[in-house]
N, CA, C and O atoms as CSV, one atom per row, in Angstrom:
chain,resi,resn,atom,element,x,y,z
A,1,MET,N,N,100.309,155.551,45.985
A,1,MET,CA,C,99.657,155.675,44.714
A,1,MET,C,C,100.126,154.580,43.717
A,1,MET,O,O,101.336,154.533,43.493
A,2,HIS,N,N,99.332,153.721,43.110
A,2,HIS,CA,C,99.920,152.696,42.220
A,2,HIS,C,C,100.451,153.237,40.839
A,2,HIS,O,O,99.772,153.965,40.115
A,3,MET,N,N,101.768,152.801,40.530
A,3,MET,CA,C,102.204,153.155,39.277
A,3,MET,C,C,101.444,152.467,38.094
A,3,MET,O,O,101.280,151.250,38.180
A,4,VAL,N,N,101.012,153.064,37.107
A,4,VAL,CA,C,100.400,152.230,35.983
A,4,VAL,C,C,101.499,152.044,35.066
A,4,VAL,O,O,102.085,152.997,34.550
A,5,MET,N,N,101.850,150.583,34.808
A,5,MET,CA,C,102.537,150.233,33.758
A,5,MET,C,C,102.087,149.666,32.526
A,5,MET,O,O,101.125,148.898,32.508
A,6,SER,N,N,102.636,149.950,31.620
A,6,SER,CA,C,102.095,149.353,30.275
A,6,SER,C,C,102.494,147.958,30.228
A,6,SER,O,O,103.390,147.419,30.878
A,7,GLU,N,N,101.676,147.423,29.336
A,7,GLU,CA,C,101.899,145.791,29.308
A,7,GLU,C,C,103.469,145.496,29.139
A,7,GLU,O,O,104.134,144.719,29.824
A,8,SER,N,N,103.931,146.334,28.017
A,8,SER,CA,C,105.508,145.865,27.848
A,8,SER,C,C,106.301,146.190,29.129
A,8,SER,O,O,107.077,145.373,29.624
A,9,GLU,N,N,106.100,147.298,29.597
A,9,GLU,CA,C,106.877,147.457,31.036
A,9,GLU,C,C,106.695,146.316,32.026
A,9,GLU,O,O,107.666,145.824,32.600
A,10,LEU,N,N,105.313,145.851,32.246
A,10,LEU,CA,C,105.074,144.931,32.970
A,10,LEU,C,C,105.826,143.633,32.747
A,10,LEU,O,O,106.280,142.947,33.663
A,11,LYS,N,N,105.923,143.345,31.435
A,11,LYS,CA,C,106.698,142.215,30.748
A,11,LYS,C,C,108.086,142.187,31.279
A,11,LYS,O,O,108.656,141.261,31.855
A,12,GLU,N,N,108.527,143.383,30.978
A,12,GLU,CA,C,109.977,143.577,31.443
A,12,GLU,C,C,110.233,143.074,32.898
A,12,GLU,O,O,111.158,142.328,33.220
A,13,GLU,N,N,109.342,143.555,33.678
A,13,GLU,CA,C,109.549,143.330,35.080
A,13,GLU,C,C,109.489,141.941,35.510
A,13,GLU,O,O,110.219,141.393,36.336
A,14,VAL,N,N,108.345,141.346,34.721
A,14,VAL,CA,C,108.382,139.687,34.846
A,14,VAL,C,C,109.502,139.142,34.565
A,14,VAL,O,O,109.968,138.269,35.298
A,15,ILE,N,N,110.180,139.601,33.357
A,15,ILE,CA,C,111.274,138.778,32.876
A,15,ILE,C,C,112.468,139.180,33.914
A,15,ILE,O,O,113.316,138.341,34.223
A,16,LYS,N,N,112.487,140.340,34.369
A,16,LYS,CA,C,113.637,140.565,35.485
A,16,LYS,C,C,113.444,139.767,36.753
A,16,LYS,O,O,114.410,139.456,37.449
A,17,ALA,N,N,112.107,139.409,37.082
A,17,ALA,CA,C,112.006,138.357,38.106
A,17,ALA,C,C,112.213,137.045,37.832
A,17,ALA,O,O,112.682,136.266,38.662
A,18,LEU,N,N,111.819,136.667,36.451
A,18,LEU,CA,C,112.152,135.352,36.109
A,18,LEU,C,C,113.834,135.251,36.051
A,18,LEU,O,O,114.332,134.163,36.342
A,19,LYS,N,N,114.563,136.178,35.743
A,19,LYS,CA,C,115.966,136.264,35.797
A,19,LYS,C,C,116.624,135.816,37.178
A,19,LYS,O,O,117.747,135.315,37.238
A,20,ASP,N,N,115.835,136.041,38.245
A,20,ASP,CA,C,116.210,135.774,39.493
A,20,ASP,C,C,116.232,134.360,40.035
A,20,ASP,O,O,116.797,134.016,41.073
A,21,VAL,N,N,115.458,133.477,39.101
A,21,VAL,CA,C,115.181,132.096,39.466
A,21,VAL,C,C,116.182,131.177,38.820
A,21,VAL,O,O,116.421,131.318,37.621
A,22,TYR,N,N,116.752,130.293,39.491
A,22,TYR,CA,C,117.837,129.558,38.760
A,22,TYR,C,C,117.288,128.040,38.991
A,22,TYR,O,O,116.605,127.616,39.923
A,23,ASP,N,N,117.778,127.383,37.900
A,23,ASP,CA,C,117.587,125.825,38.143
A,23,ASP,C,C,118.700,125.354,39.065
A,23,ASP,O,O,119.870,125.572,38.751
A,24,PRO,N,N,118.397,124.733,40.160
A,24,PRO,CA,C,119.354,124.240,41.087
A,24,PRO,C,C,120.616,123.434,40.618
A,24,PRO,O,O,121.650,123.289,41.269
A,25,GLU,N,N,120.329,122.914,39.309
A,25,GLU,CA,C,121.402,122.087,38.908
A,25,GLU,C,C,122.555,122.744,38.002
A,25,GLU,O,O,123.711,122.351,37.846
A,26,ILE,N,N,121.801,124.037,37.361
A,26,ILE,CA,C,122.547,124.688,36.302
A,26,ILE,C,C,122.631,126.077,36.806
A,26,ILE,O,O,121.623,126.591,37.290
A,27,PRO,N,N,123.699,126.701,36.737
A,27,PRO,CA,C,124.103,128.091,37.112
A,27,PRO,C,C,123.617,129.121,36.215
A,27,PRO,O,O,124.311,130.116,36.009
A,28,VAL,N,N,122.378,128.959,35.608
A,28,VAL,CA,C,121.813,129.820,34.762
A,28,VAL,C,C,120.472,130.018,34.817
A,28,VAL,O,O,119.782,129.007,34.947
A,29,ASP,N,N,119.826,131.279,34.738
A,29,ASP,CA,C,118.560,131.534,35.154
A,29,ASP,C,C,117.466,130.876,34.337
A,29,ASP,O,O,117.777,130.527,33.198
A,30,VAL,N,N,116.337,130.677,34.722
A,30,VAL,CA,C,115.303,130.014,33.949
A,30,VAL,C,C,114.902,130.658,32.569
A,30,VAL,O,O,114.573,130.020,31.569
A,31,TYR,N,N,114.979,131.938,32.671
A,31,TYR,CA,C,114.614,132.658,31.449
A,31,TYR,C,C,115.796,132.351,30.325
A,31,TYR,O,O,115.477,131.947,29.207
A,32,GLU,N,N,117.089,132.556,30.670
A,32,GLU,CA,C,118.211,132.300,29.736
A,32,GLU,C,C,118.053,130.938,29.228
A,32,GLU,O,O,118.067,130.688,28.023
A,33,LEU,N,N,117.896,130.021,30.178
A,33,LEU,CA,C,117.728,128.592,29.775
A,33,LEU,C,C,116.769,128.282,28.915
A,33,LEU,O,O,116.842,127.198,28.335
A,34,GLY,N,N,115.845,129.034,28.699
A,34,GLY,CA,C,114.776,128.927,27.792
A,34,GLY,C,C,113.613,127.904,28.166
A,34,GLY,O,O,112.916,127.213,27.423
A,35,LEU,N,N,113.623,128.014,29.410
A,35,LEU,CA,C,112.411,127.112,30.255
A,35,LEU,C,C,111.113,127.915,30.134
A,35,LEU,O,O,110.061,127.276,30.143
A,36,ILE,N,N,111.072,129.293,30.018
A,36,ILE,CA,C,109.787,129.944,30.042
A,36,ILE,C,C,109.210,129.933,28.366
A,36,ILE,O,O,109.780,130.576,27.485
A,37,TYR,N,N,108.274,129.283,28.182
A,37,TYR,CA,C,107.658,129.298,26.811
A,37,TYR,C,C,106.769,130.504,26.399
A,37,TYR,O,O,106.636,130.945,25.257
A,38,GLU,N,N,106.173,130.966,27.561
A,38,GLU,CA,C,105.104,132.087,27.123
A,38,GLU,C,C,105.034,132.926,28.301
A,38,GLU,O,O,105.049,132.397,29.413
A,39,ILE,N,N,104.952,134.274,28.157
A,39,ILE,CA,C,104.496,135.131,29.263
A,39,ILE,C,C,103.272,136.044,28.580
A,39,ILE,O,O,103.494,136.838,27.665
A,40,LYS,N,N,101.920,135.813,29.169
A,40,LYS,CA,C,100.959,136.618,28.797
A,40,LYS,C,C,100.431,137.488,29.867
A,40,LYS,O,O,100.508,137.158,31.051
A,41,ILE,N,N,99.924,138.538,29.489
A,41,ILE,CA,C,99.406,139.492,30.424
A,41,ILE,C,C,97.998,139.798,30.106
A,41,ILE,O,O,97.712,140.297,29.018
A,42,PHE,N,N,97.109,139.529,30.989
A,42,PHE,CA,C,95.665,139.783,30.748
A,42,PHE,C,C,95.135,140.826,31.652
A,42,PHE,O,O,95.596,140.868,32.793
A,43,PRO,N,N,94.227,141.673,31.294
A,43,PRO,CA,C,93.656,142.674,32.167
A,43,PRO,C,C,93.099,142.056,33.570
A,43,PRO,O,O,92.536,140.961,33.556
A,44,ILE,N,N,93.236,142.636,34.530
A,44,ILE,CA,C,94.188,143.736,34.739
A,44,ILE,C,C,95.374,143.147,35.546
A,44,ILE,O,O,95.242,142.732,36.698
A,45,ASN,N,N,96.604,143.140,34.823
A,45,ASN,CA,C,97.801,142.640,35.329
A,45,ASN,C,C,97.767,141.303,35.888
A,45,ASN,O,O,98.382,141.053,36.925
A,46,ASN,N,N,97.116,140.461,35.296
A,46,ASN,CA,C,97.247,138.975,35.521
A,46,ASN,C,C,98.122,138.499,34.595
A,46,ASN,O,O,98.127,138.798,33.401
A,47,ILE,N,N,99.048,137.567,35.295
A,47,ILE,CA,C,100.174,137.085,34.351
A,47,ILE,C,C,99.994,135.689,34.321
A,47,ILE,O,O,99.772,134.977,35.300
A,48,TYR,N,N,100.121,135.272,32.939
A,48,TYR,CA,C,100.200,133.833,32.954
A,48,TYR,C,C,101.539,133.361,32.284
A,48,TYR,O,O,101.972,133.874,31.252
A,49,ILE,N,N,102.127,132.388,32.926
A,49,ILE,CA,C,103.433,131.890,32.549
A,49,ILE,C,C,103.383,130.309,32.070
A,49,ILE,O,O,102.974,129.434,32.833
A,50,LEU,N,N,103.781,130.069,30.900
A,50,LEU,CA,C,103.746,128.740,30.559
A,50,LEU,C,C,105.253,128.378,30.440
A,50,LEU,O,O,105.993,129.117,29.791
A,51,MET,N,N,105.700,127.321,31.016
A,51,MET,CA,C,106.897,126.956,31.225
A,51,MET,C,C,107.247,125.660,31.131
A,51,MET,O,O,106.297,124.901,30.938
A,52,THR,N,N,108.571,125.051,31.224
A,52,THR,CA,C,108.865,123.688,31.222
A,52,THR,C,C,109.979,123.609,32.220
A,52,THR,O,O,110.437,124.586,32.813
A,53,LEU,N,N,110.380,122.370,32.359
A,53,LEU,CA,C,111.653,122.128,33.232
A,53,LEU,C,C,112.519,121.317,32.252
A,53,LEU,O,O,112.147,120.828,31.186
A,54,THR,N,N,113.996,121.253,32.923
A,54,THR,CA,C,115.020,120.591,31.889
A,54,THR,C,C,114.520,119.211,31.783
A,54,THR,O,O,114.820,118.618,30.748
A,55,SER,N,N,113.765,118.548,32.718
A,55,SER,CA,C,113.322,117.179,32.723
A,55,SER,C,C,112.280,116.941,33.565
A,55,SER,O,O,112.163,117.514,34.648
A,56,PRO,N,N,111.440,116.056,33.099
A,56,PRO,CA,C,110.081,115.830,33.745
A,56,PRO,C,C,110.326,115.223,35.295
A,56,PRO,O,O,109.553,115.424,36.232
A,57,SER,N,N,111.447,114.514,35.357
A,57,SER,CA,C,111.714,114.054,36.571
A,57,SER,C,C,112.647,114.932,37.482
A,57,SER,O,O,113.056,114.512,38.564
A,58,CYS,N,N,112.954,116.138,36.999
A,58,CYS,CA,C,113.593,117.185,37.799
A,58,CYS,C,C,113.315,117.360,39.105
A,58,CYS,O,O,112.204,117.832,39.345
A,59,PRO,N,N,114.059,117.094,40.067
A,59,PRO,CA,C,113.711,117.138,41.491
A,59,PRO,C,C,113.171,118.482,42.036
A,59,PRO,O,O,112.548,118.600,43.091
A,60,SER,N,N,113.511,119.536,41.130
A,60,SER,CA,C,113.034,120.951,41.434
A,60,SER,C,C,111.682,121.266,41.028
A,60,SER,O,O,111.124,122.313,41.356
A,61,ALA,N,N,111.099,120.278,40.245
A,61,ALA,CA,C,109.748,120.374,39.673
A,61,ALA,C,C,108.702,121.277,40.443
A,61,ALA,O,O,107.966,122.145,39.974
A,62,GLY,N,N,108.837,120.824,41.812
A,62,GLY,CA,C,107.883,121.557,42.749
A,62,GLY,C,C,108.351,122.942,43.029
A,62,GLY,O,O,107.565,123.881,43.154
A,63,THR,N,N,109.595,123.050,43.123
A,63,THR,CA,C,110.063,124.365,43.722
A,63,THR,C,C,110.231,125.498,42.733
A,63,THR,O,O,110.087,126.672,43.076
A,64,ILE,N,N,110.552,125.110,41.439
A,64,ILE,CA,C,110.745,126.285,40.444
A,64,ILE,C,C,109.570,127.032,40.186
A,64,ILE,O,O,109.563,128.262,40.220
A,65,PRO,N,N,108.431,126.238,39.892
A,65,PRO,CA,C,107.198,127.072,39.490
A,65,PRO,C,C,106.675,127.818,40.661
A,65,PRO,O,O,105.976,128.811,40.459
A,66,ALA,N,N,106.947,127.433,41.852
A,66,ALA,CA,C,106.352,128.044,43.047
A,66,ALA,C,C,107.265,129.296,43.211
A,66,ALA,O,O,106.762,130.407,43.379
A,67,GLU,N,N,108.557,129.111,43.162
A,67,GLU,CA,C,109.549,130.262,43.182
A,67,GLU,C,C,109.048,131.390,42.313
A,67,GLU,O,O,108.806,132.541,42.677
A,68,ILE,N,N,108.920,130.826,40.993
A,68,ILE,CA,C,108.504,131.909,39.761
A,68,ILE,C,C,107.467,132.585,40.250
A,68,ILE,O,O,107.516,133.815,40.227
A,69,GLU,N,N,106.365,131.932,40.768
A,69,GLU,CA,C,104.995,132.532,40.971
A,69,GLU,C,C,105.201,133.592,42.102
A,69,GLU,O,O,104.709,134.719,42.038
A,70,ALA,N,N,106.016,133.116,43.208
A,70,ALA,CA,C,106.342,134.120,44.324
A,70,ALA,C,C,106.971,135.421,43.754
A,70,ALA,O,O,106.523,136.540,44.007
A,71,LYS,N,N,107.994,135.191,43.002
A,71,LYS,CA,C,108.680,136.425,42.529
A,71,LYS,C,C,107.926,137.325,41.709
A,71,LYS,O,O,108.084,138.543,41.798
A,72,VAL,N,N,107.078,136.769,40.880
A,72,VAL,CA,C,106.267,137.441,40.001
A,72,VAL,C,C,105.220,138.307,40.791
A,72,VAL,O,O,105.014,139.511,40.636
A,73,ARG,N,N,104.665,137.543,41.574
A,73,ARG,CA,C,103.544,138.237,42.595
A,73,ARG,C,C,104.070,139.402,43.427
A,73,ARG,O,O,103.379,140.333,43.841
A,74,ALA,N,N,105.382,139.235,43.619
A,74,ALA,CA,C,106.025,140.385,44.335
A,74,ALA,C,C,106.185,141.673,43.542
A,74,ALA,O,O,106.470,142.724,44.117
A,75,ILE,N,N,106.008,141.604,42.239
A,75,ILE,CA,C,106.185,142.894,41.423
A,75,ILE,C,C,104.958,143.744,41.785
A,75,ILE,O,O,103.832,143.258,41.888
A,76,GLU,N,N,105.236,145.010,41.966
A,76,GLU,CA,C,104.175,145.881,42.436
A,76,GLU,C,C,103.270,145.977,41.167
A,76,GLU,O,O,103.664,146.054,40.003
A,77,GLY,N,N,101.874,145.956,41.654
A,77,GLY,CA,C,100.928,146.140,40.593
A,77,GLY,C,C,100.410,144.719,40.154
A,77,GLY,O,O,99.214,144.636,39.875
A,78,VAL,N,N,101.145,143.669,40.073
A,78,VAL,CA,C,100.571,142.499,39.778
A,78,VAL,C,C,99.408,142.016,40.495
A,78,VAL,O,O,99.456,141.972,41.724
A,79,ASN,N,N,98.348,141.643,39.860
A,79,ASN,CA,C,97.193,141.092,40.356
A,79,ASN,C,C,97.055,139.512,40.591
A,79,ASN,O,O,96.803,139.083,41.718
A,80,ASP,N,N,97.194,138.820,39.698
A,80,ASP,CA,C,97.289,137.388,39.851
A,80,ASP,C,C,98.279,136.728,39.038
A,80,ASP,O,O,98.501,137.237,37.939
A,81,VAL,N,N,99.000,135.559,39.409
A,81,VAL,CA,C,99.881,135.009,38.724
A,81,VAL,C,C,99.378,133.549,38.564
A,81,VAL,O,O,98.958,132.922,39.537
A,82,SER,N,N,99.429,133.048,37.379
A,82,SER,CA,C,99.311,131.597,37.295
A,82,SER,C,C,100.585,131.049,36.334
A,82,SER,O,O,100.943,131.621,35.305
A,83,VAL,N,N,101.155,129.899,36.845
A,83,VAL,CA,C,102.284,129.250,36.255
A,83,VAL,C,C,101.708,127.850,35.694
A,83,VAL,O,O,101.066,127.102,36.431
A,84,GLU,N,N,101.935,127.589,34.556
A,84,GLU,CA,C,101.483,126.160,34.042
A,84,GLU,C,C,102.672,125.675,33.598
A,84,GLU,O,O,103.554,126.348,33.066
A,85,LEU,N,N,102.697,124.462,33.824
A,85,LEU,CA,C,103.944,123.528,33.479
A,85,LEU,C,C,103.592,122.768,32.369
A,85,LEU,O,O,102.445,122.324,32.318
A,86,THR,N,N,104.587,122.483,31.237
A,86,THR,CA,C,104.312,121.630,30.119
A,86,THR,C,C,105.465,121.018,29.719
A,86,THR,O,O,106.556,121.569,29.871
A,87,PHE,N,N,105.323,119.754,29.138
A,87,PHE,CA,C,106.457,119.022,28.560
A,87,PHE,C,C,106.252,118.804,27.064
A,87,PHE,O,O,106.763,117.846,26.483
A,88,ASP,N,N,105.451,119.762,26.422
A,88,ASP,CA,C,105.209,119.756,25.168
A,88,ASP,C,C,105.420,121.069,24.581
A,88,ASP,O,O,104.575,121.925,24.847
A,89,PRO,N,N,106.419,121.389,23.811
A,89,PRO,CA,C,107.374,120.551,23.334
A,89,PRO,C,C,108.473,120.292,24.482
A,89,PRO,O,O,108.747,121.111,25.360
A,90,PRO,N,N,109.042,119.055,24.338
A,90,PRO,CA,C,110.190,118.775,25.433
A,90,PRO,C,C,111.288,119.847,25.236
A,90,PRO,O,O,111.520,120.394,24.158
A,91,TYR,N,N,111.963,120.095,26.446
A,91,TYR,CA,C,113.028,121.048,26.502
A,91,TYR,C,C,114.125,120.411,25.795
A,91,TYR,O,O,114.322,119.199,25.885
A,92,SER,N,N,114.851,121.189,25.091
A,92,SER,CA,C,116.079,120.822,24.564
A,92,SER,C,C,117.065,121.863,24.645
A,92,SER,O,O,116.553,122.982,24.649
A,93,THR,N,N,118.332,121.847,24.710
A,93,THR,CA,C,119.341,122.779,24.958
A,93,THR,C,C,119.297,123.834,23.868
A,93,THR,O,O,119.837,124.932,24.007
A,94,GLU,N,N,118.636,123.464,22.779
A,94,GLU,CA,C,118.462,124.255,21.626
A,94,GLU,C,C,117.730,125.639,22.038
A,94,GLU,O,O,117.983,126.701,21.468
A,95,MET,N,N,116.777,125.508,23.110
A,95,MET,CA,C,116.062,126.692,23.465
A,95,MET,C,C,116.722,127.717,24.374
A,95,MET,O,O,116.094,128.686,24.801
A,96,MET,N,N,118.159,127.460,24.700
A,96,MET,CA,C,118.891,128.213,25.582
A,96,MET,C,C,119.118,129.488,24.725
A,96,MET,O,O,119.136,129.472,23.494
A,97,SER,N,N,119.278,130.517,25.439
A,97,SER,CA,C,119.781,131.785,24.884
A,97,SER,C,C,121.284,131.776,24.633
A,97,SER,O,O,121.959,130.967,25.269
A,98,GLU,N,N,121.888,132.622,23.742
A,98,GLU,CA,C,123.355,132.574,23.614
A,98,GLU,C,C,124.065,132.734,24.875
A,98,GLU,O,O,125.122,132.135,25.072
A,99,VAL,N,N,123.479,133.606,25.846
A,99,VAL,CA,C,124.005,133.842,26.910
A,99,VAL,C,C,124.171,132.501,27.821
A,99,VAL,O,O,125.228,132.305,28.421
A,100,ALA,N,N,123.226,131.706,27.890
A,100,ALA,CA,C,123.225,130.483,28.592
A,100,ALA,C,C,124.211,129.572,27.959
A,100,ALA,O,O,125.037,129.061,28.716
A,101,LYS,N,N,124.272,129.216,26.390
A,101,LYS,CA,C,125.018,128.450,25.989
A,101,LYS,C,C,126.537,128.858,26.139
A,101,LYS,O,O,127.405,127.993,26.255
A,102,LEU,N,N,126.811,130.141,26.133
A,102,LEU,CA,C,128.245,130.632,26.447
A,102,LEU,C,C,128.590,130.233,27.837
A,102,LEU,O,O,129.658,129.671,28.080
A,103,GLU,N,N,127.687,130.518,28.781
A,103,GLU,CA,C,128.051,130.235,30.274
A,103,GLU,C,C,128.270,128.693,30.368
A,103,GLU,O,O,129.159,128.254,31.098
A,104,LEU,N,N,127.587,127.992,29.747
A,104,LEU,CA,C,127.584,126.331,29.929
A,104,LEU,C,C,128.567,125.701,28.983
A,104,LEU,O,O,128.857,124.505,29.013
A,105,GLY,N,N,129.141,126.717,28.007
A,105,GLY,CA,C,130.051,126.048,27.195
A,105,GLY,C,C,129.458,125.168,25.902
A,105,GLY,O,O,130.073,124.311,25.268
A,106,PHE,N,N,128.372,125.533,25.740
A,106,PHE,CA,C,127.886,124.942,24.448
A,106,PHE,C,C,128.254,125.512,23.067
A,106,PHE,O,O,128.038,124.930,22.003
A,107,MET,N,N,128.927,126.907,23.225
A,107,MET,CA,C,129.220,127.285,21.950
A,107,MET,C,C,130.866,127.504,21.800
A,107,MET,O,O,131.347,127.849,20.721
């Protein structure tokens, strides 16, 4: 039987999955780093993620979005996942959460 999740519960699950994905060069997950610009949920349980990378030339450019897609797809009840990369606005360390800033010594 499928558990029916509300949109906010599903979003929580998506965020949990994102916190399992790390930038290979930085010991902080992509969510706390501020690389995730937007998480949208469309009916029925289609997830759209707009994200960036720490730099356009980042060697993990190919792997991070694929890893995010796989992890989010693995959430029970998720139908489809699309991950879009953008460099507008460009990433800056300002986008990090306080957790990430503390971890990396920015505070």
